[in-house]
C-alpha positions as CSV (number, residue, x, y, z in Angstrom):
1,X,154.1,85.2,-75.0
2,X,152.0,85.8,-78.0
3,X,151.0,82.7,-79.9
4,X,151.7,82.3,-83.6
5,X,149.1,79.6,-84.3
6,X,147.7,80.3,-87.7
7,X,143.9,80.2,-87.7
8,X,143.0,81.6,-91.1
9,X,145.2,82.4,-94.1
10,X,144.2,84.1,-97.3
11,X,146.5,84.4,-100.3
12,X,146.3,84.9,-104.0
13,X,148.9,85.1,-106.8
14,X,150.6,88.5,-106.8
15,X,148.5,89.8,-104.0
16,X,149.3,90.3,-100.3
17,X,149.1,87.3,-98.0
18,X,146.6,88.0,-95.2
19,X,146.7,85.9,-92.0
20,X,144.8,85.8,-88.7
21,X,146.7,84.4,-85.8
22,X,145.4,83.7,-82.3
23,X,146.9,85.7,-79.4
24,X,147.8,83.1,-76.8
25,X,148.0,85.7,-74.1
26,X,144.4,86.9,-74.4
27,X,141.3,84.7,-75.0
28,X,139.3,85.7,-78.0
29,X,142.1,88.0,-79.3
30,X,143.5,87.9,-82.8
31,X,146.5,89.4,-84.7
32,X,146.0,90.4,-88.4
33,X,149.2,90.1,-90.4
34,X,149.6,91.3,-93.9
35,X,152.6,90.1,-95.9
36,X,154.4,89.3,-92.6
37,X,153.7,92.7,-91.1
38,X,151.5,92.9,-88.0
39,X,148.7,95.2,-89.1
40,X,146.0,95.0,-86.4
41,X,145.2,93.4,-83.0
42,X,141.6,93.0,-81.9
43,X,140.0,91.6,-78.7
44,X,136.5,90.4,-79.7
45,X,135.4,90.3,-76.1
46,X,136.9,93.6,-75.0
47,X,137.0,96.2,-77.9
48,X,138.4,98.8,-75.4
49,X,141.7,96.8,-75.1
50,X,144.2,98.4,-77.5
51,X,147.3,96.3,-77.8
52,X,149.4,98.2,-80.3
53,X,151.2,101.3,-79.0
54,X,150.2,103.6,-81.8
55,X,146.6,102.5,-81.7
56,X,146.5,103.4,-78.0
57,X,147.7,106.9,-79.0
58,X,145.0,107.2,-81.6
59,X,142.6,106.1,-78.9
60,X,143.8,108.9,-76.7
61,X,143.0,111.3,-79.6
62,X,139.6,109.8,-80.0
63,X,139.0,110.1,-76.2
64,X,139.8,113.8,-76.0
65,X,138.3,115.1,-79.3
66,X,134.8,115.5,-77.7
67,X,133.2,115.2,-74.3
68,X,133.3,111.6,-72.9
69,X,130.6,109.3,-74.3
70,X,129.5,111.8,-77.0
71,X,128.9,110.2,-80.4
72,X,131.1,111.3,-83.3
73,X,131.3,110.8,-87.0
74,X,134.6,109.2,-87.9
75,X,136.2,108.2,-91.2
76,X,138.9,105.5,-91.2
77,X,141.3,105.3,-94.2
78,X,142.6,101.8,-93.9
79,X,140.1,99.4,-92.3
80,X,142.4,96.6,-91.1
81,X,140.6,94.7,-88.3
82,X,138.7,97.9,-87.4
83,X,140.4,98.0,-84.0
84,X,139.9,101.8,-83.5
85,X,136.4,101.8,-84.9
86,X,135.4,99.1,-82.5
87,X,137.0,101.1,-79.6
88,X,135.1,104.3,-80.6
89,X,131.8,102.3,-80.9
90,X,132.3,101.0,-77.4
91,X,133.4,104.2,-75.8
92,X,131.1,106.5,-77.8
93,X,127.9,104.6,-78.4
94,X,125.9,105.9,-81.4
95,X,128.9,107.0,-83.3
96,X,128.6,106.9,-87.1
97,X,131.7,105.4,-88.6
98,X,132.8,104.6,-92.2
99,X,136.0,102.9,-93.2
100,X,137.6,102.0,-96.5
101,X,140.2,99.4,-97.6
102,X,141.5,98.5,-101.0
103,X,141.7,94.8,-100.3
104,X,138.3,93.2,-100.6
105,X,139.7,89.8,-99.4
106,X,140.9,91.3,-96.2
107,X,137.6,93.0,-95.5
108,X,135.7,89.8,-96.1
109,X,138.1,87.8,-93.9
110,X,137.6,90.3,-91.0
111,X,133.9,90.5,-91.6
112,X,133.5,86.7,-91.5
113,X,136.1,85.8,-88.8
114,X,136.2,88.9,-86.6
115,X,132.6,90.2,-86.6
116,X,131.9,93.4,-84.8
117,X,128.9,94.4,-82.6
118,X,125.8,94.6,-84.9
119,X,124.6,97.6,-82.8
120,X,127.7,99.6,-83.9
121,X,127.1,101.9,-86.9
122,X,130.3,100.8,-88.7
123,X,130.3,100.3,-92.5
124,X,133.2,99.3,-94.6
125,X,133.8,100.2,-98.3
126,X,136.2,98.8,-100.8
127,X,138.4,101.2,-102.8
128,X,141.3,103.6,-103.0
129,X,141.5,105.7,-99.8
130,X,142.3,109.0,-101.5
131,X,139.5,108.6,-104.0
132,X,137.1,107.5,-101.4
133,X,137.9,110.5,-99.2
134,X,137.3,112.8,-102.1
135,X,133.8,111.3,-102.4
136,X,132.8,112.2,-98.8
137,X,130.6,115.2,-98.2
138,X,132.0,118.5,-97.0
139,X,131.8,119.1,-93.2
140,X,130.7,115.5,-92.6
141,X,133.2,114.1,-90.1
142,X,134.6,114.9,-86.7
143,X,137.6,112.6,-87.1
144,X,139.6,111.3,-90.0
145,X,142.1,108.6,-89.2
146,X,144.8,107.8,-91.9
147,X,146.3,104.4,-91.3
148,X,146.9,103.0,-94.8
149,X,149.9,100.8,-95.5
150,X,150.8,98.8,-98.6
151,X,153.8,96.6,-98.1
152,X,154.4,98.3,-94.7
153,X,154.6,101.7,-96.5
154,X,152.0,104.6,-96.6
155,X,151.1,105.3,-100.3
156,X,152.4,108.6,-101.6
157,X,148.8,109.9,-102.3
158,X,148.2,110.0,-98.6
159,X,151.2,112.2,-97.8
160,X,150.6,115.4,-99.7
161,X,149.2,118.9,-99.1
162,X,146.4,118.0,-101.5
163,X,145.5,115.0,-99.3
164,X,145.4,117.1,-96.1
165,X,143.4,119.7,-97.9
166,X,140.8,117.1,-98.8
167,X,140.7,115.9,-95.2
168,X,140.2,119.5,-94.1
169,X,137.3,119.8,-96.5
170,X,135.6,116.7,-95.1
171,X,136.2,117.7,-91.4
172,X,133.7,119.8,-89.6
173,X,135.0,123.0,-87.8
174,X,137.1,121.8,-84.9
175,X,137.5,118.3,-86.4
176,X,140.7,116.4,-86.1
177,X,142.9,114.3,-88.5
178,X,145.2,111.7,-87.0
179,X,147.8,109.9,-89.2
180,X,149.9,106.9,-88.4
181,X,153.4,107.5,-89.8
182,X,156.2,104.9,-90.0
183,X,159.7,106.3,-90.0
184,X,163.2,106.0,-88.5
185,X,166.7,107.3,-88.7
186,X,166.7,111.0,-89.5
187,X,162.9,111.1,-89.6
188,X,162.9,112.8,-93.0
189,X,159.5,111.5,-93.8
190,X,158.0,112.4,-90.4
191,X,159.4,115.9,-90.6
192,X,158.0,116.3,-94.1
193,X,154.6,115.2,-92.9
194,X,154.6,117.7,-90.1
195,X,155.5,120.5,-92.6
196,X,152.9,119.3,-95.0
197,X,150.0,119.1,-92.5
198,X,151.0,122.6,-91.2
199,X,150.3,124.0,-94.7
200,X,146.7,123.1,-94.1
201,X,146.1,122.9,-90.4
202,X,147.3,125.7,-88.0
203,X,147.6,123.3,-85.0
204,X,149.4,120.1,-84.7
205,X,151.1,117.6,-82.4
206,X,153.4,114.6,-82.9
207,X,153.3,111.6,-80.5
208,X,155.9,108.8,-80.4
209,X,158.0,106.6,-78.1
210,X,161.1,108.7,-77.2
211,X,163.5,106.4,-79.0
212,X,161.5,106.7,-82.2
213,X,161.2,110.5,-81.8
214,X,165.0,110.7,-81.5
215,X,165.5,108.5,-84.6
216,X,167.1,105.7,-82.7
217,X,164.9,103.1,-84.1
218,X,162.2,102.7,-86.7
219,X,158.6,102.9,-85.4
220,X,155.3,104.6,-85.5
221,X,154.6,108.3,-84.9
222,X,151.1,109.7,-84.6
223,X,150.5,113.1,-86.2
224,X,147.5,115.0,-85.0
225,X,146.2,118.2,-86.7
226,X,143.2,120.5,-86.5
227,X,142.0,124.0,-87.4
228,X,141.4,124.4,-83.6
229,X,143.7,124.1,-80.7
230,X,144.4,120.6,-79.6
231,X,144.2,119.3,-76.0
232,X,147.9,118.9,-75.9
233,X,148.2,119.0,-72.1
234,X,145.8,116.1,-71.7
235,X,147.3,114.2,-74.6
236,X,150.8,114.6,-73.0
237,X,149.6,113.3,-69.7
238,X,148.0,110.2,-71.4
239,X,151.1,109.6,-73.5
240,X,153.3,109.7,-70.4
241,X,151.1,107.4,-68.4
242,X,150.8,104.8,-71.2
243,X,152.5,101.4,-70.5
244,X,154.8,102.3,-73.4
245,X,155.5,105.8,-72.5
246,X,155.4,108.3,-75.3
247,X,156.5,111.9,-75.9
248,X,154.4,114.6,-77.4
249,X,155.8,117.7,-79.2
250,X,153.7,120.7,-80.4
251,X,153.9,124.4,-80.8
252,X,157.5,125.9,-81.2
253,X,159.1,122.5,-80.6
254,X,157.1,120.9,-83.4
255,X,158.0,123.9,-85.7
256,X,161.7,123.3,-84.9
257,X,161.3,119.6,-85.6
258,X,160.2,120.4,-89.2
259,X,162.2,123.5,-89.7
260,X,163.7,123.7,-93.2
261,X,161.7,120.8,-94.5
262,X,159.5,121.7,-97.5
263,X,155.9,120.5,-97.6
264,X,155.1,117.6,-100.0
265,X,152.8,118.0,-103.0
266,X,151.2,115.4,-105.2
267,X,153.8,115.9,-107.9
268,X,156.7,115.0,-105.7
269,X,155.1,112.7,-103.2
270,X,156.8,109.4,-102.3
271,X,155.7,106.4,-100.4
272,X,156.9,106.3,-96.7
273,X,160.2,104.6,-96.1
274,X,160.2,100.8,-95.9
275,X,160.9,99.5,-92.4
276,X,164.1,97.4,-91.7
277,X,163.7,93.7,-91.8
278,X,163.8,93.4,-88.0
279,X,161.4,96.2,-87.3
280,X,158.6,93.9,-86.1
281,X,160.7,91.3,-84.4
282,X,160.4,91.3,-80.6
């Protein structure tokens, strides 16, 4: 059972409360909680351990985007505890990774309390993710990971055709964008995100636990998109073998999933839906 012993708490008037809590099940492991929402889990002694379901799915994408062990250049929108960045540094030594987070207090808390391997080329900036992405060089990244949440909702600026177009500019030929999407019910937001990404990237896939994919409960869906064909067969096998089995849809099935849903543009973009109060209670 995961412990709830609070080790470090940071708060300020009108700003999100950020907490680090020990994981009683795993020595040297911590849970980062922002305004009551579990945001990241990190094992300092084993960065290849991915506790959260959606992070493991992002890890599968990172594993299959290049030959095993090959270094990559990755951009992380939303730093959190840098769980995926640590994983890539451990599994792909020599990777150059840059991350951004708008909350300087969170970054300093993680930097001070959850330090990462000094040999890893991981740098973290402070700022707005959309603006920061626009400042990156063209054809400079192999992987863009969008995992930004404010009050458990993805900001509207990271949900539009214009956003995905900017990601496509930054990605090298064959590069991949992977986005963490929170949704439930009729999955209107997830369907819109699939339609939006498809305006920019010809190939896509969506990965989620079957109950989430059917709209039976609120949860995380990972959207993967690229200008090149994706390794969907291998991703499907990994999703099925995961301790929390997931389903992958792509091709005609993904097109049917988003059929009739218009893409989102900046002018009409909205934050992702708020999760129900009991979404993170287990």
